[in-house]
Phi, psi and omega in degrees: 000137181282166177291136181277128177278141179236144177236134178263131178246131178241131179238133180217146172229113183228158176262123177238109183056243180265355184260150164263140181234115177256122180230143175230122184223150174224168178250031179283195184287351182076190180198165171250148185294332178293327182279342189260125172279115185306320181290316183292330184273350183092355180295331176296320177297314182294319177298317177296321177298315179300318178297315180299325179275000184055043184246189180240138180250133176231130179235129176233155180223070179232117185055049183118196179235146179217126176243130181232129174244120176255131181210167184081182174051233184290343179273348183275124182295339180276351183276000000 
């Protein structure tokens, strides 16, 4: 039997100044956006969540994948 690969996932919700910042990050192999089908990967869901919160979505893929949604404060259209 081969060695089992493990990926660590970190989830955080923190307050930064006037914004709430929700981040989900892992230390897996990452991905490129051209290779990823947004619907199949769940990125469409995350993008919709950011829109509903009137927030901003940032996705990076360096030494794993990281999705960050900033909302409230300066990102809220009602503020």
